[in-house]
C-alpha positions in Angstrom: 22.3 -9.1 25.1 21.2 -11.6 22.2 23.9 -11.2 19.5 21.2 -11.8 16.7 19.3 -8.8 18.4 22.4 -6.6 18.7 23.2 -7.4 15.0 19.8 -6.5 13.9 19.9 -3.1 15.7 23.3 -2.4 14.0 21.8 -3.0 10.7 18.7 -0.9 11.4 21.1 1.9 12.8 23.1 1.7 9.4 20.0 1.8 7.4 18.8 4.8 9.3 22.1 6.7 9.0 22.1 6.0 5.1 18.5 7.1 4.8 19.2 10.3 6.8 22.3 11.2 4.8 20.4 10.8 1.4 17.4 12.7 2.7 19.8 15.6 4.0 21.4 15.7 0.6 18.1 15.9 -1.1 16.6 18.6 0.9 19.7 20.8 1.1 
């Protein structure tokens, strides 16, 4: 796998995780 692509995916994963947690906190 391309290292840059892998890094980008990790960053996107992290962003989705944090957004999901913030959204969950707001809705609950």
